[in-house]
C-alpha positions as CSV (number, residue, x, y, z in Angstrom):
1,M,86.0,-55.8,-88.6
2,G,87.1,-54.0,-91.8
3,D,87.3,-55.2,-95.1
4,S,89.0,-59.1,-95.9
5,T,90.8,-59.2,-99.1
6,T,90.6,-62.8,-100.5
7,G,93.1,-62.6,-101.3
8,A,119.3,-88.1,-89.1
9,A,125.2,-95.8,-85.9
10,G,128.5,-94.2,-86.7
11,A,130.0,-91.1,-87.3
12,G,129.9,-91.4,-90.5
13,G,126.0,-91.6,-90.3
14,W,125.5,-89.2,-88.0
15,R,127.5,-86.6,-90.4
16,R,125.3,-87.4,-93.3
17,G,122.2,-86.8,-90.7
18,A,123.2,-83.6,-89.5
19,S,123.6,-82.8,-92.9
20,V,120.4,-83.2,-94.3
21,A,118.6,-82.1,-90.8
22,G,120.8,-78.6,-91.1
23,A,119.5,-78.4,-94.5
24,A,116.0,-79.2,-92.9
25,I,116.4,-76.0,-90.4
26,G,116.1,-73.8,-92.9
27,V,112.1,-75.0,-92.4
28,V,112.5,-74.4,-88.8
29,A,114.2,-71.3,-89.3
30,A,110.2,-69.9,-90.2
31,G,108.7,-71.4,-88.2
32,A,107.7,-74.9,-90.1
33,A,109.0,-77.9,-88.5
34,A,109.1,-80.6,-91.3
35,G,110.9,-81.4,-94.9
36,V,109.0,-80.7,-98.2
37,A,109.2,-82.1,-101.8
38,L,110.9,-80.0,-103.5
39,E,110.8,-78.9,-107.3
40,R,114.0,-80.5,-109.7
41,L,116.0,-77.5,-111.0
42,T,117.0,-78.1,-115.0
43,V,119.8,-75.9,-114.5
44,S,123.3,-77.1,-112.8
45,R,124.3,-76.8,-109.1
46,G,127.1,-74.5,-110.8
47,V,124.9,-72.2,-112.2
48,R,122.4,-71.4,-109.1
49,R,125.4,-71.1,-106.9
50,K,127.2,-68.3,-109.2
51,A,123.4,-66.9,-109.0
52,R,123.5,-66.8,-105.6
53,L,126.8,-65.0,-105.3
54,E,125.7,-62.3,-108.0
55,L,122.3,-61.7,-106.0
56,D,124.8,-61.5,-102.6
57,A,126.8,-58.9,-104.6
58,A,124.1,-57.2,-106.7
59,G,121.4,-56.9,-104.2
60,P,120.2,-53.8,-102.6
61,F,118.2,-55.5,-99.8
62,G,119.2,-54.9,-95.9
63,T,121.4,-52.4,-97.1
64,L,119.3,-49.3,-95.4
65,R,120.9,-47.9,-92.4
66,G,119.9,-45.3,-89.8
67,T,121.1,-43.7,-86.1
68,P,122.5,-46.9,-84.0
69,G,121.8,-47.0,-80.7
70,T,121.5,-49.6,-77.6
71,A,118.9,-50.2,-75.2
72,V,119.3,-52.8,-72.3
73,A,117.4,-55.0,-71.4
74,D,116.3,-56.5,-67.8
75,D,118.8,-59.3,-67.7
76,G,121.7,-57.0,-69.4
77,T,121.4,-58.0,-72.7
78,E,122.2,-55.4,-75.1
79,L,119.5,-55.0,-77.8
80,Y,120.9,-53.1,-81.2
81,Y,118.1,-50.2,-83.0
82,E,117.9,-48.1,-85.3
83,V,116.2,-44.5,-85.9
84,D,115.3,-43.0,-89.2
85,E,114.5,-39.6,-88.4
86,V,111.9,-37.3,-90.1
87,D,114.4,-35.3,-91.8
88,E,117.1,-37.4,-92.5
89,V,115.7,-37.0,-96.2
90,P,115.9,-33.9,-97.7
91,G,113.2,-32.5,-99.2
92,R,110.3,-35.3,-97.9
93,R,107.8,-33.9,-95.3
94,P,105.1,-35.5,-93.6
95,G,102.1,-35.7,-95.0
96,P,98.7,-33.5,-93.4
97,A,97.6,-35.7,-91.2
98,L,101.0,-36.7,-89.6
99,A,102.0,-33.3,-89.4
100,A,100.8,-31.7,-85.9
101,G,102.0,-34.6,-83.8
102,P,103.9,-37.6,-86.2
103,P,104.1,-40.6,-84.2
104,T,107.0,-42.7,-84.3
105,V,106.6,-46.4,-85.9
106,V,108.2,-49.4,-83.9
107,F,108.9,-52.4,-86.2
108,S,109.9,-55.6,-84.7
109,H,110.5,-58.7,-86.7
110,G,110.0,-62.2,-86.8
111,Y,111.6,-65.3,-85.7
112,C,115.3,-66.2,-87.5
113,L,114.9,-62.6,-88.9
114,T,116.0,-59.4,-88.6
115,Q,114.7,-55.4,-88.9
116,D,115.9,-55.6,-92.0
117,S,112.8,-57.8,-93.0
118,W,111.2,-54.7,-93.3
119,H,113.1,-53.1,-96.1
120,F,110.5,-52.1,-98.3
121,Q,108.3,-50.5,-96.0
122,R,111.7,-49.0,-94.3
123,A,112.0,-47.2,-97.8
124,A,108.6,-45.9,-98.1
125,L,108.2,-44.6,-94.5
126,R,112.0,-42.9,-94.9
127,G,112.1,-39.5,-94.1
128,V,108.1,-39.4,-93.9
129,V,107.9,-40.3,-90.0
130,R,110.0,-41.2,-87.6
131,T,111.0,-45.1,-87.2
132,V,112.5,-47.5,-84.7
133,H,113.8,-50.4,-86.3
134,W,114.7,-53.2,-83.6
135,D,117.0,-56.8,-83.8
136,Q,115.3,-58.8,-81.1
137,R,117.9,-60.5,-78.6
138,S,120.3,-63.3,-80.3
139,H,119.4,-62.0,-83.3
140,G,121.1,-59.4,-86.2
141,R,123.5,-57.4,-84.4
142,S,121.3,-57.6,-80.9
143,E,123.5,-59.2,-78.3
144,R,123.2,-63.0,-77.3
145,G,121.1,-63.6,-74.3
146,R,122.3,-63.2,-71.1
147,A,119.8,-65.2,-69.8
148,Q,119.7,-67.7,-72.3
149,L,123.9,-68.3,-71.2
150,E,122.4,-69.8,-68.1
151,P,121.8,-73.7,-68.5
152,G,118.0,-74.0,-68.3
153,T,116.9,-70.5,-68.6
154,P,114.9,-70.8,-71.5
155,V,113.3,-67.8,-74.2
156,T,109.9,-66.5,-73.6
157,I,107.5,-64.5,-75.1
158,D,107.6,-62.5,-72.0
159,Q,110.6,-61.8,-72.0
160,L,110.2,-60.3,-75.5
161,G,108.1,-58.1,-74.7
162,R,110.0,-56.6,-71.9
163,D,112.7,-56.1,-74.4
164,L,110.2,-54.3,-76.6
165,K,109.3,-52.1,-73.6
166,A,113.2,-51.3,-73.2
167,V,113.8,-50.5,-76.7
168,I,111.0,-47.7,-76.3
169,D,112.1,-46.4,-73.2
170,T,115.4,-45.7,-74.8
171,A,114.5,-44.7,-78.4
172,A,111.2,-43.5,-78.0
173,P,110.7,-42.4,-74.8
174,D,108.3,-39.6,-75.6
175,G,105.4,-39.1,-77.5
176,P,103.0,-41.1,-79.9
177,L,103.6,-44.8,-81.0
178,V,102.4,-47.2,-83.9
179,L,103.8,-50.6,-83.5
180,V,104.0,-52.9,-86.3
181,G,104.9,-56.8,-85.6
182,H,105.6,-59.5,-87.9
183,S,105.2,-63.2,-86.6
184,M,106.8,-63.2,-83.2
185,G,107.0,-59.2,-83.7
186,G,103.5,-58.9,-83.2
187,M,103.7,-61.7,-80.4
188,T,106.4,-59.8,-78.8
189,M,104.0,-56.7,-79.2
190,M,101.1,-58.7,-77.2
191,A,103.7,-59.7,-74.6
192,L,104.0,-55.6,-74.2
193,A,100.3,-55.3,-73.5
194,A,100.1,-58.2,-71.3
195,H,102.6,-56.5,-69.0
196,Y,102.5,-52.8,-70.0
197,P,98.7,-52.0,-70.2
198,E,99.0,-48.6,-69.0
199,L,101.9,-47.4,-71.8
200,V,99.0,-49.1,-75.0
201,R,96.7,-47.1,-73.4
202,D,98.4,-44.1,-72.8
203,R,100.5,-44.1,-76.1
204,V,99.8,-46.1,-78.6
205,V,97.7,-44.7,-81.2
206,G,98.0,-47.4,-83.7
207,V,98.9,-51.1,-84.5
208,A,99.5,-53.5,-87.4
209,F,99.7,-57.1,-86.5
210,V,101.3,-58.9,-90.0
211,G,101.3,-62.6,-90.1
212,T,101.2,-63.6,-86.2
213,S,98.9,-65.1,-83.8
214,A,97.7,-65.2,-80.3
215,G,98.2,-68.7,-79.4
216,R,97.6,-72.3,-80.5
217,L,100.9,-72.4,-82.8
218,G,101.3,-76.0,-81.6
219,E,98.0,-76.9,-83.7
220,V,99.5,-75.6,-86.9
221,S,100.1,-78.3,-89.5
222,F,102.7,-76.4,-91.8
223,G,100.6,-78.5,-95.1
224,L,101.9,-81.6,-93.7
225,P,99.2,-84.7,-93.5
226,V,98.4,-85.1,-89.7
227,A,100.5,-88.3,-89.3
228,G,103.9,-86.4,-90.4
229,V,102.5,-83.0,-88.2
230,K,101.8,-85.3,-85.1
231,A,105.7,-87.2,-85.5
232,V,107.5,-83.8,-85.9
233,R,106.1,-82.5,-82.9
234,R,107.3,-85.8,-81.2
235,V,110.7,-85.3,-82.4
236,L,111.4,-81.8,-83.3
237,P,112.2,-80.4,-79.6
238,G,114.9,-83.4,-78.5
239,L,116.2,-82.9,-82.3
240,L,117.0,-79.4,-81.9
241,R,118.2,-79.8,-78.4
242,T,120.9,-82.2,-80.3
243,L,121.6,-79.5,-83.3
244,G,122.2,-76.9,-80.9
245,S,124.9,-78.6,-79.5
246,Q,126.9,-79.5,-82.6
247,V,127.0,-75.8,-84.0
248,E,130.0,-76.5,-86.4
249,L,128.5,-79.2,-87.8
250,V,124.8,-78.5,-88.5
251,E,126.1,-75.1,-90.1
252,R,128.5,-77.2,-92.5
253,G,126.0,-79.2,-93.3
254,R,123.2,-76.4,-94.1
255,R,126.3,-74.6,-96.2
256,A,126.9,-77.9,-98.3
257,T,122.9,-78.4,-99.1
258,A,122.3,-74.7,-99.7
259,D,120.0,-75.6,-102.7
260,L,117.9,-78.3,-100.8
261,F,117.8,-74.6,-98.2
262,A,117.0,-72.2,-100.7
263,G,113.9,-74.6,-101.9
264,L,112.7,-74.5,-98.2
265,V,112.6,-71.0,-97.9
266,K,111.1,-70.0,-100.4
267,R,108.2,-73.0,-100.1
268,Y,107.3,-71.4,-96.5
269,S,108.0,-68.0,-97.0
270,F,106.5,-67.2,-100.3
271,G,102.8,-67.9,-101.5
272,S,103.3,-67.1,-105.1
273,G,105.5,-68.9,-107.3
274,E,107.1,-66.0,-109.3
275,V,108.6,-64.4,-106.7
276,D,111.5,-62.0,-107.5
277,P,114.9,-64.3,-107.4
278,G,116.1,-61.2,-105.6
279,V,113.9,-60.7,-102.8
280,A,113.7,-64.6,-102.2
281,R,117.6,-64.9,-101.9
282,F,117.4,-62.1,-99.6
283,A,114.5,-63.7,-97.4
284,E,117.2,-67.4,-97.5
285,R,120.1,-65.3,-96.1
286,L,118.3,-63.5,-93.3
287,I,117.3,-66.7,-92.5
288,E,120.6,-68.7,-93.3
289,A,122.4,-66.1,-90.6
290,T,120.8,-67.4,-87.8
291,P,122.5,-69.7,-86.0
292,I,121.4,-73.3,-85.2
293,D,122.0,-72.8,-81.3
294,V,119.0,-69.7,-81.5
295,V,116.8,-71.5,-83.5
296,A,116.5,-73.9,-81.1
297,E,116.7,-72.0,-78.5
298,F,113.2,-70.0,-79.1
299,Y,111.3,-72.7,-80.7
300,P,110.1,-73.9,-77.6
301,A,108.2,-70.3,-77.0
302,F,106.3,-70.4,-80.0
303,V,104.1,-73.6,-78.4
304,E,103.8,-72.1,-74.9
305,H,102.5,-69.0,-76.4
306,E,99.4,-67.6,-75.5
307,K,98.5,-64.0,-75.8
308,S,94.6,-63.8,-76.7
309,A,93.6,-62.0,-73.0
310,A,96.3,-59.6,-73.8
311,L,94.7,-58.2,-77.0
312,P,91.7,-55.9,-75.8
313,A,94.8,-53.5,-74.7
314,F,94.7,-52.6,-78.4
315,D,91.1,-52.5,-78.5
316,G,89.6,-49.1,-79.6
317,V,92.9,-48.4,-81.1
318,P,93.3,-47.8,-85.4
319,A,94.2,-51.7,-86.2
320,L,95.8,-53.4,-89.0
321,V,95.6,-56.7,-89.4
322,L,97.1,-58.6,-92.3
323,A,98.1,-61.7,-93.7
324,G,99.0,-63.9,-96.3
325,D,95.9,-67.0,-97.4
326,K,99.1,-69.1,-98.3
327,D,101.2,-68.7,-95.0
328,M,101.7,-72.3,-93.8
329,I,103.4,-70.9,-90.6
330,T,100.8,-68.7,-88.8
331,P,98.1,-69.8,-90.8
332,S,95.6,-66.6,-91.6
333,E,92.8,-67.9,-89.6
334,H,95.1,-66.8,-86.8
335,S,95.0,-63.4,-88.2
336,E,90.9,-63.7,-88.4
337,A,91.3,-65.0,-84.7
338,I,93.1,-61.9,-83.9
339,A,90.3,-59.4,-86.0
340,E,87.9,-61.1,-84.0
341,A,89.0,-59.8,-80.7
342,L,89.6,-56.4,-82.4
343,P,86.5,-55.1,-84.0
344,G,87.6,-52.1,-85.4
345,A,90.7,-54.0,-87.0
346,E,91.0,-54.0,-90.7
347,L,91.7,-57.2,-91.7
348,V,93.1,-58.1,-94.6
349,I,93.9,-61.6,-96.3
350,V,96.1,-61.2,-99.0
351,P,95.7,-64.1,-102.5
352,D,98.9,-66.0,-102.9
353,A,100.7,-64.4,-100.4
354,G,102.7,-66.5,-97.8
355,H,104.7,-65.7,-94.4
356,M,106.9,-63.1,-95.6
357,V,104.3,-60.9,-96.9
358,M,106.1,-57.5,-96.7
359,L,108.6,-59.0,-99.0
360,E,106.7,-60.4,-101.5
361,Y,103.8,-57.8,-101.7
362,P,105.1,-54.7,-100.3
363,E,103.3,-52.2,-102.6
364,L,100.1,-53.7,-100.8
365,V,101.9,-53.7,-97.3
366,D,102.7,-50.3,-97.6
367,G,99.8,-49.1,-98.8
368,R,97.9,-50.5,-95.7
369,L,100.5,-49.0,-93.4
370,A,99.9,-45.4,-95.3
371,E,96.4,-45.3,-94.4
372,L,96.7,-47.0,-90.9
373,L,99.6,-44.2,-90.2
374,A,96.5,-41.7,-91.3
375,R,94.0,-43.2,-88.7
376,A,96.3,-43.0,-86.5
377,G,97.6,-39.2,-86.9
378,S,94.1,-38.5,-87.1
379,Y,93.3,-40.4,-83.5
380,A,96.3,-38.8,-81.8
381,A,95.3,-35.4,-82.0
382,P,92.4,-35.2,-79.8
383,R,93.8,-37.8,-76.9
384,H,97.0,-36.0,-76.8
385,T,96.9,-32.5,-77.6
386,G,98.6,-30.7,-75.3
387,A,99.3,-33.5,-73.4
388,P,102.9,-33.8,-72.6
389,Y,105.0,-37.3,-72.9
390,H,107.1,-38.7,-70.1
391,R,108.7,-41.8,-69.5
392,P,107.3,-43.4,-67.0
393,V,109.8,-43.6,-63.8
C-alpha cells in the first residue's frame, strides 16, 4: 500500500449571541463544529489588526491567475475555472516522463475555500504541466448554485461530482487526466467516479486524495469530548439554518470577533504551532470570504456523504492518499481507509500537519505530487498511445 510517513430573550441577547456564533462559524467553515479554548495573545487588538492589514496588502498568496473560462452545470450554474498552459512560463519545459503526452491536472478545492487554496502547488507546476483550477458552486468566483435558490433543494456531493464532469467536459475535453482533491474536493472526485466510471476508466491516469474522506463524517469528534460532540450534532443543523437566514447580522458579528475567528481557523487548519503568519492569514481570508448562508447550505451534505463504493473505480490507477496526523476535520484514519480500498496507493501521513496540509507543508505535498505525475506519465503511455480522445456525446 506504499509507505506511510508518521508524520446564542431579546434583541440585545440575540445580537450578542449572533456575534459569538458568527465567530464560531470559523470552526464550521473549516469543517469543524464547536468552540475551542484560545491562547491569550499578549499584544493589543490594534497591533493584531494592523498586522492583518499589512499581510492583506503585502501577501502574494492567491494572486496566481490563469486563462479564465466558464463551465455550465446541469442546473445552469456557471462554474468558474482557470487554465495554466504548459507554454505560459517561458523557458520551462515538461519533464521527460511527461513529454510524450502530459495529462491535464484538475484541482478541486475544499469546503469554504477556493481554487487559490492550491497556491503553492499551482506555483510549483506552472508551466510544467497543463492544470485546471476551478471554484466549486457558491464558492469563489463561481455562481451561487441555481438549484439551491429553490427552497428545500440541498447541496449534495453527487451534484458536485456532476459539476466536476461539466468542468472537465469544457476545460479538458480530451487527453489523460490527473485528479487532485482536498477535503470536499476529494469527495467530489469520488462522486464523479460513482456517476461516470467510464470517464475514470478511459481517461484518468492518476489521482490524489488530500485530507479527505469516503464517509462516516458524522462520527468525527473534532477534538472534542464525546458529550460536546453529541450536543453540537444535535443543535448545529438548526443553528446553521437560523444563522443562514440572518446573513448581515452574522457577518457583522464575524468581523467584530476577528481575533477569535483567526484563532479558530488556525487551530482547525494547521497542526504545527509555527505556521507562517502570512499563510495563516491567507487561510483565514479564504474561509471568512464564504458567506454564512453558503456555509449552512453545504454542511448537511457531509453528514450524508458516503462514497466508499466508488473508490474501486480508481483501483489500479497511480494514486496518492495524503493527510496530516493532526487533522481534526477529516482525521488521518479516513485517509487510511481510502488507501485500504486502493491497495496500490501511496499513503503519506504527515507528522504535525493539520487539515490544510498543502498550505502547511507545501514542499512535501509538491514533491509527492511530482512523483505521482511521473508515475501517471508512465502509466498513460502504454494505455493511450495512438488512441484519440473525444468527449462523450
